[in-house]
DRENRO-305993 format. One record per residue (C-alpha): y, x, z; residue in one letter; residue number from 0. Coordinates in steps of 0.001 Angstrom, whole numbers, plus 500000, padded with zeros to 6 digits. Layout:
BEGIN
<py:Y, px:X, pz:Z, aa:a, i:NUM>
...
//
This chain:
BEGIN
<py:640701, px:908705, pz:191817, aa:x, i:0>
<py:640210, px:909093, pz:195568, aa:x, i:1>
<py:638627, px:912218, pz:196999, aa:x, i:2>
<py:634857, px:911768, pz:197542, aa:x, i:3>
<py:633458, px:911967, pz:201051, aa:x, i:4>
<py:632279, px:915436, pz:202081, aa:x, i:5>
<py:628704, px:915763, pz:203297, aa:x, i:6>
<py:626650, px:918262, pz:205235, aa:x, i:7>
<py:623077, px:917735, pz:206438, aa:x, i:8>
<py:620817, px:919361, pz:209033, aa:x, i:9>
<py:617084, px:918773, pz:208567, aa:x, i:10>
<py:614866, px:918785, pz:211637, aa:x, i:11>
<py:612315, px:921591, pz:211549, aa:x, i:12>
<py:609514, px:919227, pz:212583, aa:x, i:13>
<py:608978, px:915672, pz:211461, aa:x, i:14>
<py:611080, px:913525, pz:209158, aa:x, i:15>
<py:614459, px:913212, pz:210893, aa:x, i:16>
<py:617827, px:914652, pz:209896, aa:x, i:17>
<py:621513, px:914261, pz:210669, aa:x, i:18>
<py:624217, px:913649, pz:208057, aa:x, i:19>
<py:627863, px:914540, pz:208710, aa:x, i:20>
<py:630136, px:912439, pz:206518, aa:x, i:21>
<py:633813, px:913467, pz:206522, aa:x, i:22>
<py:636693, px:911550, pz:205024, aa:x, i:23>
<py:639573, px:911029, pz:205403, aa:x, i:24>
<py:640109, px:914514, pz:206782, aa:x, i:25>
<py:640524, px:913442, pz:210424, aa:x, i:26>
<py:637507, px:911126, pz:210567, aa:x, i:27>
<py:633805, px:912047, pz:210668, aa:x, i:28>
<py:630753, px:909808, pz:210750, aa:x, i:29>
<py:627429, px:911091, pz:212071, aa:x, i:30>
<py:624337, px:909345, pz:210726, aa:x, i:31>
<py:620630, px:909601, pz:211332, aa:x, i:32>
<py:618379, px:910008, pz:208317, aa:x, i:33>
<py:614731, px:908933, pz:208406, aa:x, i:34>
<py:613385, px:911021, pz:205516, aa:x, i:35>
<py:610046, px:909231, pz:205576, aa:x, i:36>
<py:611668, px:905946, pz:204532, aa:x, i:37>
<py:615012, px:907359, pz:203300, aa:x, i:38>
<py:616834, px:905035, pz:205665, aa:x, i:39>
<py:620233, px:905927, pz:207144, aa:x, i:40>
<py:621547, px:904712, pz:210499, aa:x, i:41>
<py:625124, px:905126, pz:211684, aa:x, i:42>
<py:625386, px:906963, pz:214971, aa:x, i:43>
<py:629081, px:907241, pz:215792, aa:x, i:44>
<py:632425, px:907876, pz:214156, aa:x, i:45>
<py:634692, px:910601, pz:215509, aa:x, i:46>
<py:638450, px:910764, pz:215062, aa:x, i:47>
<py:639069, px:914492, pz:214841, aa:x, i:48>
<py:637203, px:917429, pz:213330, aa:x, i:49>
<py:633522, px:918357, pz:213613, aa:x, i:50>
<py:632320, px:921724, pz:212314, aa:x, i:51>
<py:628861, px:920905, pz:210907, aa:x, i:52>
<py:628105, px:924538, pz:210032, aa:x, i:53>
<py:628313, px:925374, pz:213744, aa:x, i:54>
<py:625979, px:922506, pz:214685, aa:x, i:55>
<py:622216, px:922375, pz:215047, aa:x, i:56>
<py:619315, px:919986, pz:215636, aa:x, i:57>
<py:616522, px:920551, pz:218105, aa:x, i:58>
<py:613236, px:921242, pz:216272, aa:x, i:59>
<py:612002, px:917693, pz:216963, aa:x, i:60>
<py:615294, px:916230, pz:215723, aa:x, i:61>
<py:616070, px:914398, pz:218975, aa:x, i:62>
<py:619105, px:916357, pz:220143, aa:x, i:63>
<py:622254, px:917653, pz:218482, aa:x, i:64>
<py:624494, px:920599, pz:219362, aa:x, i:65>
<py:627918, px:920039, pz:217859, aa:x, i:66>
<py:631376, px:921607, pz:217925, aa:x, i:67>
<py:634296, px:919180, pz:217827, aa:x, i:68>
<py:638072, px:919441, pz:218074, aa:x, i:69>
<py:641116, px:917242, pz:218472, aa:x, i:70>
<py:643925, px:919566, pz:217561, aa:x, i:71>
<py:647357, px:918814, pz:218902, aa:x, i:72>
<py:646076, px:918388, pz:222463, aa:x, i:73>
<py:647351, px:921607, pz:224006, aa:x, i:74>
<py:645286, px:923433, pz:226601, aa:x, i:75>
<py:647333, px:924510, pz:229660, aa:x, i:76>
<py:645019, px:927501, pz:230070, aa:x, i:77>
<py:645750, px:928752, pz:226551, aa:x, i:78>
<py:649463, px:928094, pz:227039, aa:x, i:79>
<py:649494, px:930178, pz:230227, aa:x, i:80>
<py:647621, px:933028, pz:228525, aa:x, i:81>
<py:650055, px:932978, pz:225582, aa:x, i:82>
<py:653034, px:933128, pz:227942, aa:x, i:83>
<py:651586, px:936142, pz:229778, aa:x, i:84>
<py:650848, px:937924, pz:226490, aa:x, i:85>
<py:654397, px:937426, pz:225263, aa:x, i:86>
<py:655734, px:938831, pz:228547, aa:x, i:87>
<py:653499, px:941910, pz:228300, aa:x, i:88>
<py:653830, px:942685, pz:224581, aa:x, i:89>
<py:657128, px:941018, pz:223660, aa:x, i:90>
<py:655609, px:939178, pz:220686, aa:x, i:91>
<py:653478, px:936190, pz:219800, aa:x, i:92>
<py:649781, px:936640, pz:220542, aa:x, i:93>
<py:648696, px:936556, pz:216878, aa:x, i:94>
<py:650850, px:939635, pz:216163, aa:x, i:95>
<py:649171, px:941702, pz:218881, aa:x, i:96>
<py:646457, px:944175, pz:217713, aa:x, i:97>
<py:643031, px:942631, pz:218203, aa:x, i:98>
<py:641682, px:945235, pz:220658, aa:x, i:99>
<py:644763, px:944902, pz:222895, aa:x, i:100>
<py:644651, px:941107, pz:222628, aa:x, i:101>
<py:641006, px:940961, pz:223715, aa:x, i:102>
<py:641448, px:943447, pz:226537, aa:x, i:103>
<py:644486, px:941731, pz:228028, aa:x, i:104>
<py:642967, px:938269, pz:227717, aa:x, i:105>
<py:639908, px:939455, pz:229601, aa:x, i:106>
<py:642153, px:940937, pz:232279, aa:x, i:107>
<py:644004, px:937616, pz:232638, aa:x, i:108>
<py:640771, px:935670, pz:232951, aa:x, i:109>
<py:639879, px:937816, pz:235941, aa:x, i:110>
<py:643338, px:938036, pz:237544, aa:x, i:111>
<py:644219, px:934362, pz:237072, aa:x, i:112>
<py:640714, px:932931, pz:237451, aa:x, i:113>
<py:641633, px:930818, pz:240489, aa:x, i:114>
<py:644662, px:929336, pz:238738, aa:x, i:115>
<py:642656, px:928588, pz:235589, aa:x, i:116>
<py:639895, px:926879, pz:237569, aa:x, i:117>
<py:642493, px:924679, pz:239248, aa:x, i:118>
<py:643912, px:923670, pz:235862, aa:x, i:119>
<py:640539, px:922622, pz:234527, aa:x, i:120>
<py:639863, px:920496, pz:237608, aa:x, i:121>
<py:643012, px:918471, pz:237097, aa:x, i:122>
<py:642181, px:914891, pz:236073, aa:x, i:123>
<py:644681, px:915137, pz:233187, aa:x, i:124>
<py:643217, px:918365, pz:231810, aa:x, i:125>
<py:642322, px:918243, pz:228146, aa:x, i:126>
<py:641127, px:920999, pz:225873, aa:x, i:127>
<py:641513, px:921135, pz:222139, aa:x, i:128>
<py:637861, px:921764, pz:221299, aa:x, i:129>
<py:634457, px:921618, pz:222910, aa:x, i:130>
<py:630743, px:922103, pz:222346, aa:x, i:131>
<py:628357, px:919353, pz:223402, aa:x, i:132>
<py:624696, px:918401, pz:223278, aa:x, i:133>
<py:623971, px:914754, pz:222520, aa:x, i:134>
<py:621147, px:912515, pz:221403, aa:x, i:135>
<py:621150, px:912580, pz:217621, aa:x, i:136>
<py:622838, px:910933, pz:215775, aa:x, i:137>
<py:625250, px:910031, pz:218580, aa:x, i:138>
<py:628083, px:912080, pz:220087, aa:x, i:139>
<py:628116, px:911012, pz:223735, aa:x, i:140>
<py:627665, px:914289, pz:225590, aa:x, i:141>
<py:624657, px:915012, pz:227760, aa:x, i:142>
<py:626078, px:918492, pz:228327, aa:x, i:143>
<py:629611, px:919621, pz:227459, aa:x, i:144>
<py:631551, px:922891, pz:227510, aa:x, i:145>
<py:635269, px:923254, pz:226852, aa:x, i:146>
<py:636184, px:925847, pz:224227, aa:x, i:147>
<py:639921, px:925537, pz:223606, aa:x, i:148>
<py:640475, px:926847, pz:220073, aa:x, i:149>
<py:638957, px:926764, pz:216591, aa:x, i:150>
<py:637242, px:930106, pz:217236, aa:x, i:151>
<py:633582, px:930205, pz:218274, aa:x, i:152>
<py:631989, px:926962, pz:219452, aa:x, i:153>
<py:628683, px:925345, pz:218561, aa:x, i:154>
<py:625285, px:926942, pz:218987, aa:x, i:155>
<py:621617, px:927064, pz:218075, aa:x, i:156>
<py:618481, px:925502, pz:219508, aa:x, i:157>
<py:615769, px:928081, pz:220134, aa:x, i:158>
<py:613227, px:925327, pz:220851, aa:x, i:159>
<py:613359, px:921722, pz:222051, aa:x, i:160>
<py:614767, px:922791, pz:225420, aa:x, i:161>
<py:616324, px:926249, pz:225162, aa:x, i:162>
<py:619555, px:926953, pz:223300, aa:x, i:163>
<py:622321, px:929525, pz:223057, aa:x, i:164>
<py:626017, px:928795, pz:222711, aa:x, i:165>
<py:628410, px:930507, pz:220352, aa:x, i:166>
<py:630892, px:931479, pz:223023, aa:x, i:167>
<py:631501, px:935152, pz:223840, aa:x, i:168>
<py:632809, px:935008, pz:227431, aa:x, i:169>
<py:635646, px:937458, pz:226778, aa:x, i:170>
<py:637099, px:935173, pz:224089, aa:x, i:171>
<py:637487, px:931954, pz:226036, aa:x, i:172>
<py:638989, px:930771, pz:229274, aa:x, i:173>
<py:636502, px:930388, pz:232133, aa:x, i:174>
<py:636578, px:926613, pz:231902, aa:x, i:175>
<py:634134, px:924403, pz:233701, aa:x, i:176>
<py:631603, px:922342, pz:231789, aa:x, i:177>
<py:632439, px:918668, pz:231696, aa:x, i:178>
<py:628820, px:917851, pz:232440, aa:x, i:179>
<py:625475, px:919634, pz:232453, aa:x, i:180>
<py:622063, px:918091, pz:231874, aa:x, i:181>
<py:619022, px:919649, pz:233499, aa:x, i:182>
<py:617080, px:918722, pz:230372, aa:x, i:183>
<py:618307, px:921874, pz:228586, aa:x, i:184>
<py:618432, px:925563, pz:229439, aa:x, i:185>
<py:621097, px:927917, pz:228109, aa:x, i:186>
<py:619953, px:931434, pz:227228, aa:x, i:187>
<py:622280, px:934367, pz:226508, aa:x, i:188>
<py:623088, px:934829, pz:222809, aa:x, i:189>
<py:620910, px:937505, pz:221262, aa:x, i:190>
<py:620056, px:938239, pz:217663, aa:x, i:191>
<py:620183, px:934491, pz:217026, aa:x, i:192>
<py:623982, px:934631, pz:216758, aa:x, i:193>
<py:625869, px:937277, pz:214831, aa:x, i:194>
<py:628325, px:939384, pz:216806, aa:x, i:195>
<py:630002, px:942549, pz:215568, aa:x, i:196>
<py:627645, px:943489, pz:212744, aa:x, i:197>
<py:626506, px:941896, pz:209548, aa:x, i:198>
<py:629007, px:939116, pz:208915, aa:x, i:199>
<py:631493, px:940549, pz:211425, aa:x, i:200>
<py:634355, px:939623, pz:209102, aa:x, i:201>
<py:633592, px:936003, pz:209988, aa:x, i:202>
<py:633256, px:936558, pz:213725, aa:x, i:203>
<py:634014, px:933373, pz:215575, aa:x, i:204>
<py:633897, px:931232, pz:212440, aa:x, i:205>
<py:631268, px:929016, pz:210764, aa:x, i:206>
<py:629032, px:931750, pz:209250, aa:x, i:207>
<py:628429, px:933116, pz:212731, aa:x, i:208>
<py:626205, px:930100, pz:213407, aa:x, i:209>
<py:625424, px:928819, pz:209920, aa:x, i:210>
<py:623997, px:932031, pz:208452, aa:x, i:211>
<py:621551, px:932645, pz:211331, aa:x, i:212>
<py:620533, px:928982, pz:211049, aa:x, i:213>
<py:619814, px:929425, pz:207349, aa:x, i:214>
<py:617678, px:932504, pz:207993, aa:x, i:215>
<py:615821, px:930776, pz:210810, aa:x, i:216>
<py:615073, px:927846, pz:208512, aa:x, i:217>
<py:613485, px:929906, pz:205768, aa:x, i:218>
<py:616404, px:931243, pz:203735, aa:x, i:219>
<py:616719, px:934958, pz:203053, aa:x, i:220>
<py:619882, px:936880, pz:202269, aa:x, i:221>
<py:619822, px:938572, pz:198854, aa:x, i:222>
<py:622278, px:940741, pz:196906, aa:x, i:223>
<py:624818, px:938911, pz:194795, aa:x, i:224>
<py:627721, px:939702, pz:192519, aa:x, i:225>
<py:630338, px:941043, pz:194938, aa:x, i:226>
<py:633138, px:940165, pz:192541, aa:x, i:227>
<py:632079, px:936507, pz:192536, aa:x, i:228>
<py:630042, px:935861, pz:195700, aa:x, i:229>
<py:630555, px:937173, pz:199214, aa:x, i:230>
<py:627164, px:935937, pz:200476, aa:x, i:231>
<py:623988, px:934696, pz:198759, aa:x, i:232>
<py:620796, px:933176, pz:200185, aa:x, i:233>
<py:617546, px:932100, pz:198549, aa:x, i:234>
<py:614716, px:929847, pz:199700, aa:x, i:235>
<py:611301, px:930185, pz:198002, aa:x, i:236>
<py:609863, px:926817, pz:196981, aa:x, i:237>
<py:606337, px:925666, pz:196135, aa:x, i:238>
<py:605100, px:926509, pz:192621, aa:x, i:239>
<py:607229, px:929665, pz:192552, aa:x, i:240>
<py:610672, px:928090, pz:192131, aa:x, i:241>
<py:613679, px:929362, pz:194109, aa:x, i:242>
<py:616717, px:927514, pz:195463, aa:x, i:243>
<py:619762, px:929788, pz:195489, aa:x, i:244>
<py:622789, px:929152, pz:197718, aa:x, i:245>
<py:625980, px:931111, pz:196950, aa:x, i:246>
<py:629283, px:931361, pz:198789, aa:x, i:247>
<py:632020, px:932012, pz:196179, aa:x, i:248>
<py:634894, px:934426, pz:196680, aa:x, i:249>
<py:637392, px:931957, pz:195224, aa:x, i:250>
<py:639030, px:929115, pz:197120, aa:x, i:251>
<py:638415, px:925466, pz:196312, aa:x, i:252>
<py:641206, px:923047, pz:197159, aa:x, i:253>
<py:638984, px:920017, pz:197713, aa:x, i:254>
<py:636378, px:921679, pz:199917, aa:x, i:255>
<py:636062, px:923362, pz:203299, aa:x, i:256>
<py:637090, px:926979, pz:203810, aa:x, i:257>
<py:633398, px:927917, pz:203581, aa:x, i:258>
<py:631908, px:926185, pz:200578, aa:x, i:259>
<py:628722, px:926734, pz:198645, aa:x, i:260>
<py:627212, px:926272, pz:195212, aa:x, i:261>
<py:623555, px:926124, pz:194212, aa:x, i:262>
<py:621140, px:926918, pz:191431, aa:x, i:263>
<py:617475, px:926057, pz:190998, aa:x, i:264>
<py:615575, px:928923, pz:189379, aa:x, i:265>
<py:612008, px:929338, pz:188158, aa:x, i:266>
<py:609824, px:932243, pz:189295, aa:x, i:267>
<py:611180, px:934444, pz:186466, aa:x, i:268>
<py:614767, px:933740, pz:187533, aa:x, i:269>
<py:615621, px:931417, pz:184658, aa:x, i:270>
<py:617897, px:928468, pz:185389, aa:x, i:271>
<py:616134, px:925127, pz:185891, aa:x, i:272>
<py:619091, px:923165, pz:187284, aa:x, i:273>
<py:622746, px:924065, pz:187807, aa:x, i:274>
<py:623973, px:922849, pz:191182, aa:x, i:275>
<py:627509, px:924197, pz:190915, aa:x, i:276>
<py:628828, px:920881, pz:192285, aa:x, i:277>
<py:626257, px:920513, pz:195057, aa:x, i:278>
<py:628180, px:920958, pz:198294, aa:x, i:279>
<py:624944, px:921187, pz:200290, aa:x, i:280>
<py:621269, px:921528, pz:199335, aa:x, i:281>
<py:617947, px:922352, pz:200960, aa:x, i:282>
<py:614208, px:921953, pz:200498, aa:x, i:283>
<py:612788, px:918923, pz:202257, aa:x, i:284>
<py:609333, px:920281, pz:203080, aa:x, i:285>
<py:608267, px:916955, pz:204605, aa:x, i:286>
<py:608659, px:915210, pz:201232, aa:x, i:287>
<py:608193, px:918312, pz:199023, aa:x, i:288>
<py:611487, px:917814, pz:197218, aa:x, i:289>
<py:614974, px:919227, pz:196950, aa:x, i:290>
<py:617727, px:917180, pz:198532, aa:x, i:291>
<py:621386, px:917778, pz:197804, aa:x, i:292>
<py:624875, px:916320, pz:198324, aa:x, i:293>
<py:627330, px:915780, pz:195493, aa:x, i:294>
<py:630572, px:913762, pz:195414, aa:x, i:295>
<py:629843, px:911847, pz:198596, aa:x, i:296>
<py:626221, px:910899, pz:197821, aa:x, i:297>
<py:622784, px:912292, pz:198639, aa:x, i:298>
<py:620179, px:912881, pz:195941, aa:x, i:299>
<py:616563, px:914028, pz:195693, aa:x, i:300>
<py:614910, px:915957, pz:192874, aa:x, i:301>
<py:611296, px:917017, pz:192350, aa:x, i:302>
<py:611125, px:920762, pz:191525, aa:x, i:303>
<py:608457, px:919920, pz:188939, aa:x, i:304>
<py:610892, px:917664, pz:187058, aa:x, i:305>
<py:614291, px:919210, pz:187818, aa:x, i:306>
<py:616153, px:917255, pz:185127, aa:x, i:307>
<py:615567, px:913946, pz:186916, aa:x, i:308>
<py:617097, px:912971, pz:190224, aa:x, i:309>
<py:617171, px:909947, pz:192522, aa:x, i:310>
<py:620206, px:908793, pz:194481, aa:x, i:311>
<py:619229, px:908249, pz:198098, aa:x, i:312>
<py:622538, px:906934, pz:199411, aa:x, i:313>
<py:626229, px:906780, pz:198487, aa:x, i:314>
<py:628450, px:907302, pz:201560, aa:x, i:315>
<py:631835, px:906915, pz:199870, aa:x, i:316>
<py:632525, px:903297, pz:200832, aa:x, i:317>
<py:632133, px:903802, pz:204582, aa:x, i:318>
<py:635101, px:902876, pz:206793, aa:x, i:319>
<py:635943, px:904047, pz:210282, aa:x, i:320>
<py:634869, px:901777, pz:213111, aa:x, i:321>
<py:634473, px:902365, pz:216800, aa:x, i:322>
<py:630903, px:902386, pz:218051, aa:x, i:323>
<py:629315, px:903281, pz:221382, aa:x, i:324>
<py:626216, px:905337, pz:222054, aa:x, i:325>
<py:623291, px:903249, pz:223405, aa:x, i:326>
<py:622811, px:905497, pz:226448, aa:x, i:327>
//
């Protein structure tokens, strides 16, 4: 049996739109628009590479998408130069250098070699391995784009329909130039919206740094869990007193992303109404007053009043890669 497609969804905070990320095979991702009013799905674009949906976000009106994408194997000359200088200074590969020394020296290089780095990024053949972009959902053609260079950091959060903050601590990345900037949006410095050294500091630079603040912003609350089983737990109160619980297990799962989640639907006394152990994503669709979840490459809906019955909204498993262009 083939591996089911992997799904992640971001619901717009206003209105009935959403974006679905459909991954599979591992180096191909489709981005689709979801009209929740009619439960209709429209293909935006396919991407050959990796998109990190937990570091992505939708503007509140659902019109624009911040996403973090990568095409690994395309080496960045800036990163290569930094690695060479680190090996000269410390006599070892950069990943063996203590973190505080690594950060300090990298910051020094970004200042000392800033002119050289800027020249590299202006070269017509320059390519980075990863980037953050803002596009018109559900398409990927960038309206604004920033090079990132590695799998660390990247992505961001919309604060409103215009303002956003990027997940890119300046001391961690090369001072690369944006590929393009749209005057439609305004970048604000990261504040409490993005986690830095505290809280989930163990995941600094990775998906929880964006995903967990997004959950909290969208009505989830962090609650204590069983530390031996779960390393993070969130709950969202639902109408009629029910609760949707999202847990991040301590154990690894070979068929899922590094950060994977399970779910349970509980009544107001905490008793189990529905076990969502196999739901790879779930949320409350306030527009339609229902729970929506992804399981084995398909999207489903369930009414909290009748949790034993569900409705399949769409099966994404049979989709095949095809090149498409954005209509703008």
